[in-house]
C-alpha positions as protocol buffer text, in pm:
chain_id: "A"
residue {
  index: 1
  type: MET
  ca { x: 3096 y: 4287 z: 669 }
}
residue {
  index: 2
  type: SER
  ca { x: 3176 y: 4329 z: 1043 }
}
residue {
  index: 3
  type: VAL
  ca { x: 3250 y: 4028 z: 1359 }
}
residue {
  index: 4
  type: ARG
  ca { x: 2973 y: 4135 z: 1556 }
}
residue {
  index: 5
  type: ARG
  ca { x: 2756 y: 4098 z: 1259 }
}
residue {
  index: 6
  type: ILE
  ca { x: 2822 y: 3730 z: 1169 }
}
residue {
  index: 7
  type: TYR
  ca { x: 2831 y: 3643 z: 1537 }
}
residue {
  index: 8
  type: TRP
  ca { x: 2489 y: 3772 z: 1621 }
}
residue {
  index: 9
  type: SER
  ca { x: 2371 y: 3616 z: 1315 }
}
residue {
  index: 10
  type: MET
  ca { x: 2510 y: 3313 z: 1466 }
}
residue {
  index: 11
  type: PHE
  ca { x: 2316 y: 3344 z: 1778 }
}
residue {
  index: 12
  type: GLY
  ca { x: 1972 y: 3473 z: 1656 }
}
residue {
  index: 13
  type: VAL
  ca { x: 2039 y: 3817 z: 1660 }
}
residue {
  index: 14
  type: THR
  ca { x: 2063 y: 3940 z: 1328 }
}
residue {
  index: 15
  type: THR
  ca { x: 2131 y: 4255 z: 1152 }
}
residue {
  index: 16
  type: SER
  ca { x: 2126 y: 4191 z: 752 }
}
residue {
  index: 17
  type: ASP
  ca { x: 1749 y: 4218 z: 604 }
}
residue {
  index: 18
  type: ASP
  ca { x: 1805 y: 3854 z: 432 }
}
residue {
  index: 19
  type: TYR
  ca { x: 1788 y: 3709 z: 797 }
}
residue {
  index: 20
  type: ARG
  ca { x: 1486 y: 3953 z: 930 }
}
residue {
  index: 21
  type: PRO
  ca { x: 1117 y: 3841 z: 900 }
}
residue {
  index: 22
  type: VAL
  ca { x: 948 y: 3927 z: 585 }
}
residue {
  index: 23
  type: ALA
  ca { x: 693 y: 4096 z: 785 }
}
residue {
  index: 24
  type: TRP
  ca { x: 527 y: 4118 z: 1142 }
}
residue {
  index: 25
  type: MET
  ca { x: 170 y: 4038 z: 1239 }
}
residue {
  index: 26
  type: GLY
  ca { x: 143 y: 4232 z: 1575 }
}
residue {
  index: 27
  type: ARG
  ca { x: 448 y: 4036 z: 1786 }
}
residue {
  index: 28
  type: TYR
  ca { x: 474 y: 3752 z: 1569 }
}
residue {
  index: 29
  type: PRO
  ca { x: 741 y: 3738 z: 1290 }
}
residue {
  index: 30
  type: VAL
  ca { x: 648 y: 3650 z: 946 }
}
residue {
  index: 31
  type: ASP
  ca { x: 888 y: 3451 z: 726 }
}
residue {
  index: 32
  type: VAL
  ca { x: 947 y: 3276 z: 403 }
}
residue {
  index: 33
  type: THR
  ca { x: 860 y: 2933 z: 571 }
}
residue {
  index: 34
  type: THR
  ca { x: 538 y: 3076 z: 777 }
}
residue {
  index: 35
  type: MET
  ca { x: 406 y: 3209 z: 414 }
}
residue {
  index: 36
  type: LEU
  ca { x: 462 y: 2842 z: 244 }
}
residue {
  index: 37
  type: VAL
  ca { x: 267 y: 2702 z: 503 }
}
residue {
  index: 38
  type: GLY
  ca { x: 11 y: 2941 z: 440 }
}
residue {
  index: 39
  type: VAL
  ca { x: -1 y: 2899 z: 67 }
}
residue {
  index: 40
  type: HIS
  ca { x: 3 y: 2507 z: 126 }
}
residue {
  index: 41
  type: ILE
  ca { x: -278 y: 2513 z: 345 }
}
residue {
  index: 42
  type: ILE
  ca { x: -493 y: 2754 z: 136 }
}
residue {
  index: 43
  type: CYS
  ca { x: -479 y: 2523 z: -160 }
}
residue {
  index: 44
  type: ALA
  ca { x: -531 y: 2213 z: 72 }
}
residue {
  index: 45
  type: ILE
  ca { x: -861 y: 2370 z: 174 }
}
residue {
  index: 46
  type: LEU
  ca { x: -960 y: 2496 z: -184 }
}
residue {
  index: 47
  type: ILE
  ca { x: -880 y: 2141 z: -337 }
}
residue {
  index: 48
  type: ALA
  ca { x: -1075 y: 1950 z: -45 }
}
residue {
  index: 49
  type: LEU
  ca { x: -1387 y: 2243 z: -138 }
}
residue {
  index: 50
  type: VAL
  ca { x: -1322 y: 2150 z: -549 }
}
residue {
  index: 51
  type: PHE
  ca { x: -1364 y: 1757 z: -462 }
}
residue {
  index: 52
  type: ALA
  ca { x: -1670 y: 1830 z: -232 }
}
residue {
  index: 53
  type: ALA
  ca { x: -1840 y: 2034 z: -508 }
}
residue {
  index: 54
  type: GLY
  ca { x: -1758 y: 1740 z: -764 }
}
residue {
  index: 55
  type: HIS
  ca { x: -1538 y: 1866 z: -981 }
}
residue {
  index: 56
  type: SER
  ca { x: -1207 y: 1696 z: -881 }
}
residue {
  index: 57
  type: GLY
  ca { x: -1136 y: 1672 z: -1254 }
}
residue {
  index: 58
  type: VAL
  ca { x: -1010 y: 2027 z: -1248 }
}
residue {
  index: 59
  type: VAL
  ca { x: -699 y: 1951 z: -1011 }
}
residue {
  index: 60
  type: ASN
  ca { x: -573 y: 1692 z: -1299 }
}
residue {
  index: 61
  type: TYR
  ca { x: -438 y: 1988 z: -1487 }
}
residue {
  index: 62
  type: LEU
  ca { x: -209 y: 2070 z: -1164 }
}
residue {
  index: 63
  type: MET
  ca { x: -73 y: 1753 z: -1119 }
}
residue {
  index: 64
  type: PHE
  ca { x: 241 y: 1674 z: -1297 }
}
residue {
  index: 65
  type: ASP
  ca { x: 227 y: 1436 z: -1602 }
}
residue {
  index: 66
  type: SER
  ca { x: 534 y: 1403 z: -1814 }
}
residue {
  index: 67
  type: ALA
  ca { x: 336 y: 1317 z: -2144 }
}
residue {
  index: 68
  type: GLU
  ca { x: 110 y: 1655 z: -2098 }
}
residue {
  index: 69
  type: VAL
  ca { x: 415 y: 1853 z: -2002 }
}
residue {
  index: 70
  type: TRP
  ca { x: 613 y: 1728 z: -2356 }
}
residue {
  index: 71
  type: SER
  ca { x: 279 y: 1718 z: -2585 }
}
residue {
  index: 72
  type: GLY
  ca { x: 63 y: 1989 z: -2441 }
}
residue {
  index: 73
  type: ALA
  ca { x: 365 y: 2228 z: -2314 }
}
residue {
  index: 74
  type: GLN
  ca { x: 183 y: 2263 z: -2011 }
}
residue {
  index: 75
  type: ILE
  ca { x: 476 y: 2357 z: -1803 }
}
residue {
  index: 76
  type: TRP
  ca { x: 286 y: 2526 z: -1492 }
}
residue {
  index: 77
  type: ARG
  ca { x: 289 y: 2133 z: -1402 }
}
residue {
  index: 78
  type: LEU
  ca { x: 644 y: 2157 z: -1296 }
}
residue {
  index: 79
  type: VAL
  ca { x: 547 y: 2355 z: -1007 }
}
residue {
  index: 80
  type: THR
  ca { x: 158 y: 2340 z: -919 }
}
residue {
  index: 81
  type: TYR
  ca { x: 187 y: 1953 z: -855 }
}
residue {
  index: 82
  type: ALA
  ca { x: 387 y: 2043 z: -541 }
}
residue {
  index: 83
  type: PHE
  ca { x: 45 y: 2201 z: -380 }
}
residue {
  index: 84
  type: ILE
  ca { x: -176 y: 1969 z: -488 }
}
residue {
  index: 85
  type: HIS
  ca { x: -297 y: 1804 z: -140 }
}
residue {
  index: 86
  type: LEU
  ca { x: -550 y: 1505 z: -222 }
}
residue {
  index: 87
  type: PRO
  ca { x: -808 y: 1489 z: 73 }
}
residue {
  index: 88
  type: LEU
  ca { x: -824 y: 1120 z: 41 }
}
residue {
  index: 89
  type: GLY
  ca { x: -819 y: 870 z: 331 }
}
residue {
  index: 90
  type: SER
  ca { x: -560 y: 961 z: 580 }
}
residue {
  index: 91
  type: ALA
  ca { x: -371 y: 1225 z: 329 }
}
residue {
  index: 92
  type: LEU
  ca { x: -467 y: 1531 z: 522 }
}
residue {
  index: 93
  type: LEU
  ca { x: -374 y: 1413 z: 842 }
}
residue {
  index: 94
  type: TRP
  ca { x: -26 y: 1339 z: 688 }
}
residue {
  index: 95
  type: PHE
  ca { x: -41 y: 1682 z: 546 }
}
residue {
  index: 96
  type: ALA
  ca { x: -76 y: 1833 z: 872 }
}
residue {
  index: 97
  type: ILE
  ca { x: 198 y: 1644 z: 1006 }
}
residue {
  index: 98
  type: GLU
  ca { x: 375 y: 1762 z: 698 }
}
residue {
  index: 99
  type: MET
  ca { x: 294 y: 2115 z: 761 }
}
residue {
  index: 100
  type: TYR
  ca { x: 442 y: 2100 z: 1127 }
}
residue {
  index: 101
  type: MET
  ca { x: 751 y: 1971 z: 1030 }
}
residue {
  index: 102
  type: LEU
  ca { x: 794 y: 2247 z: 755 }
}
residue {
  index: 103
  type: PHE
  ca { x: 737 y: 2506 z: 996 }
}
residue {
  index: 104
  type: VAL
  ca { x: 959 y: 2378 z: 1260 }
}
residue {
  index: 105
  type: PHE
  ca { x: 1293 y: 2304 z: 1057 }
}
residue {
  index: 106
  type: GLY
  ca { x: 1219 y: 2498 z: 793 }
}
residue {
  index: 107
  type: ARG
  ca { x: 1201 y: 2832 z: 965 }
}
residue {
  index: 108
  type: GLU
  ca { x: 1559 y: 2692 z: 1136 }
}
residue {
  index: 109
  type: VAL
  ca { x: 1709 y: 2650 z: 764 }
}
residue {
  index: 110
  type: GLU
  ca { x: 1621 y: 2970 z: 684 }
}
residue {
  index: 111
  type: ARG
  ca { x: 1738 y: 3144 z: 939 }
}
residue {
  index: 112
  type: PHE
  ca { x: 2060 y: 2981 z: 905 }
}
residue {
  index: 113
  type: ILE
  ca { x: 2121 y: 3031 z: 489 }
}
residue {
  index: 114
  type: GLY
  ca { x: 1882 y: 3360 z: 474 }
}
residue {
  index: 115
  type: GLN
  ca { x: 1589 y: 3435 z: 278 }
}
residue {
  index: 116
  type: ARG
  ca { x: 1731 y: 3430 z: -67 }
}
residue {
  index: 117
  type: ALA
  ca { x: 1944 y: 3093 z: -44 }
}
residue {
  index: 118
  type: TYR
  ca { x: 1627 y: 2937 z: 119 }
}
residue {
  index: 119
  type: ILE
  ca { x: 1394 y: 3021 z: -148 }
}
residue {
  index: 120
  type: GLY
  ca { x: 1633 y: 2936 z: -392 }
}
residue {
  index: 121
  type: LEU
  ca { x: 1668 y: 2592 z: -229 }
}
residue {
  index: 122
  type: TYR
  ca { x: 1258 y: 2561 z: -243 }
}
residue {
  index: 123
  type: LEU
  ca { x: 1246 y: 2622 z: -612 }
}
residue {
  index: 124
  type: VAL
  ca { x: 1549 y: 2376 z: -664 }
}
residue {
  index: 125
  type: LEU
  ca { x: 1365 y: 2115 z: -479 }
}
residue {
  index: 126
  type: VAL
  ca { x: 1029 y: 2183 z: -652 }
}
residue {
  index: 127
  type: LEU
  ca { x: 1158 y: 2194 z: -975 }
}
residue {
  index: 128
  type: LEU
  ca { x: 1446 y: 1943 z: -1014 }
}
residue {
  index: 129
  type: PRO
  ca { x: 1249 y: 1614 z: -904 }
}
residue {
  index: 130
  type: ALA
  ca { x: 987 y: 1712 z: -1188 }
}
residue {
  index: 131
  type: ALA
  ca { x: 1250 y: 1800 z: -1476 }
}
residue {
  index: 132
  type: ILE
  ca { x: 1417 y: 1465 z: -1423 }
}
residue {
  index: 133
  type: LEU
  ca { x: 1082 y: 1284 z: -1409 }
}
residue {
  index: 134
  type: THR
  ca { x: 1003 y: 1489 z: -1721 }
}
residue {
  index: 135
  type: MET
  ca { x: 1323 y: 1360 z: -1915 }
}
residue {
  index: 136
  type: TRP
  ca { x: 1239 y: 998 z: -1787 }
}
residue {
  index: 137
  type: GLY
  ca { x: 905 y: 1037 z: -1962 }
}
residue {
  index: 138
  type: LEU
  ca { x: 1093 y: 1038 z: -2299 }
}
residue {
  index: 139
  type: PHE
  ca { x: 1210 y: 704 z: -2239 }
}
residue {
  index: 140
  type: ALA
  ca { x: 964 y: 524 z: -2010 }
}
residue {
  index: 141
  type: PRO
  ca { x: 571 y: 526 z: -1964 }
}
residue {
  index: 142
  type: ARG
  ca { x: 446 y: 871 z: -1856 }
}
residue {
  index: 143
  type: THR
  ca { x: 521 y: 1007 z: -1529 }
}
residue {
  index: 144
  type: ALA
  ca { x: 281 y: 1132 z: -1273 }
}
residue {
  index: 145
  type: MET
  ca { x: 306 y: 1284 z: -921 }
}
residue {
  index: 146
  type: ALA
  ca { x: 124 y: 1529 z: -685 }
}
residue {
  index: 147
  type: GLY
  ca { x: 201 y: 1637 z: -343 }
}
residue {
  index: 148
  type: SER
  ca { x: 521 y: 1777 z: -133 }
}
residue {
  index: 149
  type: GLY
  ca { x: 622 y: 1464 z: 120 }
}
residue {
  index: 150
  type: ALA
  ca { x: 952 y: 1421 z: -72 }
}
residue {
  index: 151
  type: LEU
  ca { x: 1006 y: 1816 z: -96 }
}
residue {
  index: 152
  type: HIS
  ca { x: 952 y: 1879 z: 280 }
}
residue {
  index: 153
  type: PHE
  ca { x: 1134 y: 1621 z: 392 }
}
residue {
  index: 154
  type: ALA
  ca { x: 1420 y: 1732 z: 178 }
}
residue {
  index: 155
  type: ILE
  ca { x: 1405 y: 2026 z: 405 }
}
residue {
  index: 156
  type: PHE
  ca { x: 1414 y: 1820 z: 707 }
}
residue {
  index: 157
  type: VAL
  ca { x: 1726 y: 1672 z: 541 }
}
residue {
  index: 158
  type: ALA
  ca { x: 1874 y: 2031 z: 480 }
}
residue {
  index: 159
  type: PHE
  ca { x: 1824 y: 2091 z: 889 }
}
residue {
  index: 160
  type: ALA
  ca { x: 2000 y: 1761 z: 966 }
}
residue {
  index: 161
  type: THR
  ca { x: 2271 y: 1868 z: 744 }
}
residue {
  index: 162
  type: ILE
  ca { x: 2323 y: 2196 z: 928 }
}
residue {
  index: 163
  type: TYR
  ca { x: 2247 y: 2083 z: 1272 }
}
residue {
  index: 164
  type: PRO
  ca { x: 2338 y: 1669 z: 1270 }
}
residue {
  index: 165
  type: ASN
  ca { x: 2372 y: 1638 z: 1607 }
}
residue {
  index: 166
  type: VAL
  ca { x: 2059 y: 1793 z: 1777 }
}
residue {
  index: 167
  type: GLU
  ca { x: 1855 y: 1568 z: 1962 }
}
residue {
  index: 168
  type: LEU
  ca { x: 1482 y: 1530 z: 1880 }
}
residue {
  index: 169
  type: LEU
  ca { x: 1224 y: 1289 z: 1982 }
}
residue {
  index: 170
  type: LEU
  ca { x: 1351 y: 1023 z: 2210 }
}
residue {
  index: 171
  type: ARG
  ca { x: 1681 y: 1218 z: 2185 }
}
residue {
  index: 172
  type: ILE
  ca { x: 1782 y: 1067 z: 1905 }
}
residue {
  index: 173
  type: MET
  ca { x: 2019 y: 1308 z: 1683 }
}
residue {
  index: 174
  type: ALA
  ca { x: 1895 y: 1455 z: 1375 }
}
residue {
  index: 175
  type: LYS
  ca { x: 2112 y: 1288 z: 1135 }
}
residue {
  index: 176
  type: TRP
  ca { x: 2012 y: 948 z: 1233 }
}
residue {
  index: 177
  type: VAL
  ca { x: 1647 y: 1028 z: 1212 }
}
residue {
  index: 178
  type: ALA
  ca { x: 1695 y: 1141 z: 841 }
}
residue {
  index: 179
  type: LEU
  ca { x: 1872 y: 830 z: 784 }
}
residue {
  index: 180
  type: ILE
  ca { x: 1620 y: 618 z: 949 }
}
residue {
  index: 181
  type: LEU
  ca { x: 1338 y: 775 z: 756 }
}
residue {
  index: 182
  type: ALA
  ca { x: 1545 y: 798 z: 414 }
}
residue {
  index: 183
  type: GLY
  ca { x: 1604 y: 416 z: 473 }
}
residue {
  index: 184
  type: VAL
  ca { x: 1236 y: 329 z: 546 }
}
residue {
  index: 185
  type: GLY
  ca { x: 1108 y: 535 z: 232 }
}
residue {
  index: 186
  type: THR
  ca { x: 1386 y: 352 z: 6 }
}
residue {
  index: 187
  type: LEU
  ca { x: 1263 y: -5 z: 168 }
}
residue {
  index: 188
  type: SER
  ca { x: 940 y: 49 z: 89 }
}
residue {
  index: 189
  type: ALA
  ca { x: 973 y: 192 z: -286 }
}
residue {
  index: 190
  type: LEU
  ca { x: 1178 y: -103 z: -357 }
}
residue {
  index: 191
  type: ALA
  ca { x: 967 y: -360 z: -214 }
}
residue {
  index: 192
  type: ALA
  ca { x: 637 y: -172 z: -392 }
}
residue {
  index: 193
  type: HIS
  ca { x: 874 y: -144 z: -707 }
}
residue {
  index: 194
  type: ASP
  ca { x: 823 y: 219 z: -702 }
}
residue {
  index: 195
  type: TRP
  ca { x: 1095 y: 337 z: -912 }
}
residue {
  index: 196
  type: GLN
  ca { x: 961 y: 679 z: -940 }
}
residue {
  index: 197
  type: THR
  ca { x: 918 y: 743 z: -582 }
}
residue {
  index: 198
  type: LEU
  ca { x: 1277 y: 605 z: -554 }
}
residue {
  index: 199
  type: VAL
  ca { x: 1404 y: 862 z: -814 }
}
residue {
  index: 200
  type: VAL
  ca { x: 1204 y: 1182 z: -627 }
}
residue {
  index: 201
  type: LEU
  ca { x: 1316 y: 1049 z: -292 }
}
residue {
  index: 202
  type: TRP
  ca { x: 1682 y: 1067 z: -350 }
}
residue {
  index: 203
  type: THR
  ca { x: 1707 y: 1310 z: -600 }
}
residue {
  index: 204
  type: SER
  ca { x: 1527 y: 1552 z: -331 }
}
residue {
  index: 205
  type: ILE
  ca { x: 1753 y: 1421 z: -39 }
}
residue {
  index: 206
  type: GLY
  ca { x: 2097 y: 1439 z: -248 }
}
residue {
  index: 207
  type: ALA
  ca { x: 1979 y: 1809 z: -369 }
}
residue {
  index: 208
  type: ALA
  ca { x: 1894 y: 1960 z: -17 }
}
residue {
  index: 209
  type: PHE
  ca { x: 2246 y: 1780 z: 126 }
}
residue {
  index: 210
  type: LEU
  ca { x: 2452 y: 1939 z: -182 }
}
residue {
  index: 211
  type: PHE
  ca { x: 2272 y: 2255 z: -114 }
}
residue {
  index: 212
  type: ILE
  ca { x: 2365 y: 2318 z: 221 }
}
residue {
  index: 213
  type: GLU
  ca { x: 2728 y: 2182 z: 133 }
}
residue {
  index: 214
  type: LEU
  ca { x: 2759 y: 2430 z: -132 }
}
residue {
  index: 215
  type: ARG
  ca { x: 2690 y: 2726 z: 120 }
}
residue {
  index: 216
  type: GLY
  ca { x: 2988 y: 2610 z: 326 }
}
residue {
  index: 217
  type: ALA
  ca { x: 2774 y: 2408 z: 631 }
}
residue {
  index: 218
  type: GLY
  ca { x: 2747 y: 2054 z: 713 }
}
residue {
  index: 219
  type: PRO
  ca { x: 2987 y: 1787 z: 772 }
}
residue {
  index: 220
  type: GLU
  ca { x: 3334 y: 1832 z: 651 }
}
residue {
  index: 221
  type: LEU
  ca { x: 3351 y: 1585 z: 339 }
}
residue {
  index: 222
  type: VAL
  ca { x: 3720 y: 1516 z: 231 }
}
residue {
  index: 223
  type: TRP
  ca { x: 3627 y: 1466 z: -154 }
}
residue {
  index: 224
  type: TRP
  ca { x: 3400 y: 1724 z: -188 }
}
residue {
  index: 225
  type: ASN
  ca { x: 3720 y: 1964 z: -40 }
}
residue {
  index: 226
  type: ASN
  ca { x: 3935 y: 1792 z: -304 }
}
residue {
  index: 227
  type: VAL
  ca { x: 3708 y: 1866 z: -554 }
}
residue {
  index: 228
  type: LYS
  ca { x: 3651 y: 2227 z: -485 }
}
residue {
  index: 229
  type: ALA
  ca { x: 4039 y: 2285 z: -445 }
}
residue {
  index: 230
  type: ARG
  ca { x: 4073 y: 2141 z: -804 }
}
residue {
  index: 231
  type: ILE
  ca { x: 3794 y: 2346 z: -989 }
}
residue {
  index: 232
  type: GLY
  ca { x: 3873 y: 2672 z: -752 }
}
residue {
  index: 233
  type: PRO
  ca { x: 4155 y: 2937 z: -844 }
}
residue {
  index: 234
  type: LYS
  ca { x: 4496 y: 2850 z: -743 }
}
residue {
  index: 235
  type: PRO
  ca { x: 4685 y: 3096 z: -529 }
}
residue {
  index: 236
  type: LYS
  ca { x: 4947 y: 3291 z: -679 }
}
residue {
  index: 237
  type: PHE
  ca { x: 5163 y: 3307 z: -398 }
}
residue {
  index: 238
  type: HIS
  ca { x: 5200 y: 3199 z: -36 }
}
residue {
  index: 239
  type: VAL
  ca { x: 5237 y: 3409 z: 265 }
}
residue {
  index: 240
  type: VAL
  ca { x: 5471 y: 3267 z: 539 }
}
residue {
  index: 241
  type: GLN
  ca { x: 5447 y: 3471 z: 864 }
}
residue {
  index: 242
  type: LYS
  ca { x: 5722 y: 3542 z: 1021 }
}
residue {
  index: 243
  type: THR
  ca { x: 5734 y: 3394 z: 1364 }
}
residue {
  index: 244
  type: SER
  ca { x: 5739 y: 3630 z: 1667 }
}
residue {
  index: 245
  type: ALA
  ca { x: 5691 y: 3668 z: 2056 }
}
residue {
  index: 246
  type: ARG
  ca { x: 5317 y: 3581 z: 2160 }
}
residue {
  index: 247
  type: ARG
  ca { x: 5178 y: 3898 z: 2286 }
}
residue {
  index: 248
  type: VAL
  ca { x: 4857 y: 3968 z: 2430 }
}
residue {
  index: 249
  type: VAL
  ca { x: 4566 y: 4042 z: 2148 }
}
residue {
  index: 250
  type: GLU
  ca { x: 4324 y: 4326 z: 2225 }
}
residue {
  index: 251
  type: PRO
  ca { x: 3944 y: 4306 z: 2145 }
}
residue {
  index: 252
  type: ASP
  ca { x: 3947 y: 4521 z: 1845 }
}
residue {
  index: 253
  type: ASP
  ca { x: 4254 y: 4316 z: 1663 }
}
residue {
  index: 254
  type: VAL
  ca { x: 4018 y: 3999 z: 1746 }
}
residue {
  index: 255
  type: TYR
  ca { x: 3754 y: 4113 z: 1586 }
}
residue {
  index: 256
  type: ALA
  ca { x: 3953 y: 4260 z: 1285 }
}
residue {
  index: 257
  type: SER
  ca { x: 4148 y: 3946 z: 1239 }
}
residue {
  index: 258
  type: VAL
  ca { x: 3834 y: 3713 z: 1207 }
}
residue {
  index: 259
  type: ASP
  ca { x: 3716 y: 3928 z: 882 }
}
residue {
  index: 260
  type: PRO
  ca { x: 3969 y: 3766 z: 636 }
}
residue {
  index: 261
  type: ILE
  ca { x: 3864 y: 3406 z: 801 }
}
residue {
  index: 262
  type: LEU
  ca { x: 3476 y: 3542 z: 763 }
}
residue {
  index: 263
  type: ASP
  ca { x: 3586 y: 3571 z: 370 }
}
residue {
  index: 264
  type: LYS
  ca { x: 3769 y: 3262 z: 347 }
}
residue {
  index: 265
  type: ILE
  ca { x: 3439 y: 3073 z: 452 }
}
residue {
  index: 266
  type: SER
  ca { x: 3220 y: 3283 z: 204 }
}
residue {
  index: 267
  type: LYS
  ca { x: 3448 y: 3182 z: -63 }
}
residue {
  index: 268
  type: SER
  ca { x: 3562 y: 2799 z: -18 }
}
residue {
  index: 269
  type: GLY
  ca { x: 3341 y: 2716 z: 273 }
}
residue {
  index: 270
  type: ILE
  ca { x: 3393 y: 2653 z: 652 }
}
residue {
  index: 271
  type: GLY
  ca { x: 3575 y: 2318 z: 594 }
}
residue {
  index: 272
  type: SER
  ca { x: 3874 y: 2534 z: 444 }
}
residue {
  index: 273
  type: LEU
  ca { x: 3947 y: 2633 z: 785 }
}
residue {
  index: 274
  type: THR
  ca { x: 4255 y: 2529 z: 922 }
}
residue {
  index: 275
  type: ALA
  ca { x: 4272 y: 2431 z: 1254 }
}
residue {
  index: 276
  type: GLY
  ca { x: 4429 y: 2759 z: 1370 }
}
residue {
  index: 277
  type: GLU
  ca { x: 4204 y: 2977 z: 1177 }
}
residue {
  index: 278
  type: ARG
  ca { x: 3900 y: 2742 z: 1383 }
}
residue {
  index: 279
  type: ARG
  ca { x: 4073 y: 2814 z: 1709 }
}
residue {
  index: 280
  type: GLN
  ca { x: 4085 y: 3188 z: 1610 }
}
residue {
  index: 281
  type: LEU
  ca { x: 3737 y: 3215 z: 1513 }
}
residue {
  index: 282
  type: ASP
  ca { x: 3633 y: 3010 z: 1856 }
}
residue {
  index: 283
  type: ARG
  ca { x: 3851 y: 3288 z: 2031 }
}
residue {
  index: 284
  type: ALA
  ca { x: 3651 y: 3588 z: 1912 }
}
residue {
  index: 285
  type: ARG
  ca { x: 3317 y: 3392 z: 1949 }
}
residue {
  index: 286
  type: ASN
  ca { x: 3418 y: 3343 z: 2339 }
}
residue {
  index: 287
  type: ARG
  ca { x: 3535 y: 3721 z: 2383 }
}
residue {
  index: 288
  type: LEU
  ca { x: 3169 y: 3840 z: 2241 }
}
residue {
  index: 289
  type: LEU
  ca { x: 2967 y: 3622 z: 2445 }
}
residue {
  index: 290
  type: LYS
  ca { x: 3141 y: 3749 z: 2767 }
}
residue {
  index: 291
  type: GLU
  ca { x: 3080 y: 4097 z: 2652 }
}
residue {
  index: 292
  type: SER
  ca { x: 2729 y: 4035 z: 2610 }
}
residue {
  index: 293
  type: GLN
  ca { x: 2685 y: 3894 z: 2943 }
}
């Protein structure tokens, strides 16, 4: 992959199909996040109409229920629960806020990691909490849930992992907003002895954070780098560069020299770069910015 393609991707001008919109509606791009928001809204409207018609019992067949998954083999519940938005009390108001947050932050995550990885992240966040609660149902009273609050909060956690220092409302950085909201949710669940909600919340948070870390983004974690170094392939030899007089590097040389660094990022993550490689990457970025002006 060329240097120009990588940097255009970093600045929002992408050439890979995985980073382009799925379709266009006039001048407006339609990406995976937009489609997910549309599906959730359609499901919420249909469920509200079902309740209005007096057939709310139908919705029970779509909620997650560990007992029904085990005894009735109703495995569709592992997925459909996330699209159940009950029109009770102020639930629809919170649903509207949830969809807005998904649209704003989900699109940024999708643009950064690409469509295929984003779909993979979404599936993990849907299936993993349900799978854990299903296993929990073998040793404890039956577990049940509906809705996608924890799922879409985890999408925001993924955004905060990628862009931890972006300032949001009241100029609070994204990482602190994520920690504050996670703390509020944790304390609320502890106070109510709601262990199921606590498990779902932190399973979703942990899955989103580790997924982004595995993509080579997010904060550099020493312990995580040590784990990857232990389980990763060991180099068979080490090349020591011969010291020579410094020379002026031509633009084409700079672009070509960054390709091995990009390969290293794709294999071992950005945290594996040395200080010299980071400086080399920054020089190529600055040169590209000057050319584009």
